C-alpha positions in Angstrom: 119.4 167.2 25.7 119.3 163.5 26.5 121.6 161.9 23.3 119.8 158.7 23.6 116.9 159.9 22.1 119.1 161.2 18.8 120.7 158.5 16.4 124.1 160.1 14.9 122.9 161.3 11.3 126.6 161.7 10.7 129.7 164.7 10.4 130.1 167.6 9.0 132.6 167.1 6.4 134.1 170.2 4.2 133.1 173.3 4.0 131.3 174.2 0.7 131.4 177.9 -0.1 132.1 181.4 1.3 128.6 181.9 2.1 128.5 179.5 4.7 127.2 176.6 3.3 128.6 172.9 4.6 128.7 169.1 2.8 127.2 166.8 5.5 129.0 163.1 5.1 125.4 160.6 6.4 125.1 157.4 7.2 121.2 156.3 6.3 120.4 154.0 4.0 117.9 155.9 2.6 118.8 159.3 2.1 115.6 160.1 -0.1 114.2 160.4 3.7 115.8 163.4 4.9 114.8 165.5 1.0 112.6 167.5 3.6 114.5 167.7 6.3 114.3 171.0 7.8 116.5 170.6 11.3 119.8 169.2 12.3 121.2 168.8 15.6 124.9 169.9 15.6 126.8 168.0 18.7 128.7 171.0 20.5 130.8 170.0 24.0 127.7 167.7 25.4 125.2 169.0 23.9 123.3 169.2 20.9 122.4 172.7 19.2 119.7 172.6 17.1 120.0 174.6 12.9 117.3 175.5 11.0 118.3 174.3 6.8 117.7 177.3 4.7 118.4 175.1 1.8 119.7 171.2 1.5 119.9 169.3 -1.7 121.7 166.0 -2.3 124.8 165.9 -4.0 127.1 162.6 -4.5 125.8 159.0 -2.4 125.5 160.1 1.4 126.8 164.1 1.1 124.1 166.5 1.1 125.0 169.9 0.9 123.2 172.5 3.0 122.9 176.1 4.4 122.0 176.4 8.1 120.5 179.5 9.4 123.3 181.6 11.2 126.3 180.3 9.4 126.3 183.3 6.7 130.5 182.8 6.4 133.3 180.7 5.6 134.8 181.0 8.7 131.5 180.0 10.9 131.3 176.9 8.3 134.8 176.1 8.8 134.2 176.2 12.9 132.0 173.9 12.4 133.3 171.3 10.6 134.2 167.4 12.2 131.0 168.1 14.4 128.6 165.2 14.5 125.2 165.9 13.4 122.0 164.4 14.9 118.0 164.0 14.7 115.7 162.6 16.7 114.6 158.8 16.9 111.3 159.7 16.4 112.8 161.2 12.6 113.3 157.1 12.1 110.9 155.0 10.8 109.3 152.2 13.1 110.6 149.1 12.7 109.1 145.7 13.8 109.4 143.8 17.5 112.4 141.8 15.5 114.0 144.8 13.3 116.6 147.2 15.1 118.4 150.4 14.4 122.1 149.8 15.2 122.5 152.7 17.7 119.6 151.3 20.0 121.1 148.3 20.5 124.1 149.7 22.2 124.6 148.7 25.8 121.7 145.6 25.2 123.4 142.8 27.1 124.5 139.6 25.0 123.4 136.0 25.4 124.9 132.9 24.3 123.0 130.4 21.9 122.6 128.9 25.8 121.1 132.0 27.4 124.7 132.5 29.5 125.7 136.5 29.4 128.7 136.9 27.4 128.3 141.0 28.2 127.0 144.0 27.0 127.3 146.0 23.5 129.7 148.1 23.7 130.4 149.4 19.9 128.5 148.0 16.3 130.5 147.9 14.0 128.6 148.5 10.5 130.8 146.4 8.1 129.0 146.2 4.4 128.8 142.4 4.5 129.2 141.9 8.2 128.2 144.0 10.8 130.1 143.5 14.0 129.4 143.7 17.5 132.2 144.4 20.1 131.9 143.4 24.0 134.3 143.0 26.5 135.2 139.8 28.1 138.3 139.3 30.7 139.6 143.1 29.7 139.2 142.2 25.6 137.5 143.3 23.4 135.6 140.7 21.5 133.8 140.9 18.3 130.6 139.2 17.4 129.0 138.6 13.7 125.4 139.8 14.0 124.5 137.9 10.9 125.0 134.9 13.5 121.7 136.3 15.6 119.5 134.6 17.1 117.1 136.9 19.1 116.7 140.3 19.9 114.6 141.7 22.9 114.0 145.3 23.0 112.1 144.8 26.1 114.5 143.2 27.8 117.2 144.8 26.0 119.1 141.8 25.3 120.7 140.0 22.6 121.5 136.3 22.0 124.0 135.6 19.5 125.4 132.1 18.1 128.9 132.2 19.3 131.8 131.2 17.1 133.7 128.3 18.8 137.3 129.6 19.9 136.5 133.3 19.8 137.6 134.3 22.8 140.7 132.5 22.2 141.9 135.5 19.3 
């Protein structure tokens, strides 16, 4: 399976019961879209392994209690704790051309407002009030605020960001 066609939904955070139930810590803005979820993909090494969901219930915000088919004991559940969980990109609602999901822009070229190449998006830090993209400039990681985004071009895989003065001197 190609990881590029999947997004990270979250992680299996802990065992819930001796019957193999687990708690998923999910990273989505609208958890209700998961109400009819039938399958999740668990990262095992370099592969994504599908698991059918037998039962799912919402716990606190951003937490789901899940019973997976084939995970029937506490020991089996412990074996998958701290595993990353994924869903296919096709699960996500379609966005307008100028909107994007954070995982989509990894690897995009970053240009300044004069359209000079700065680097590539290496990581996205989803901070509540100011999400940041990381890029490498002169062998140093530089964090650029996404709230200064001028333009996104999905076809060309590029972002134009207003670069704050002095940010490369930090």
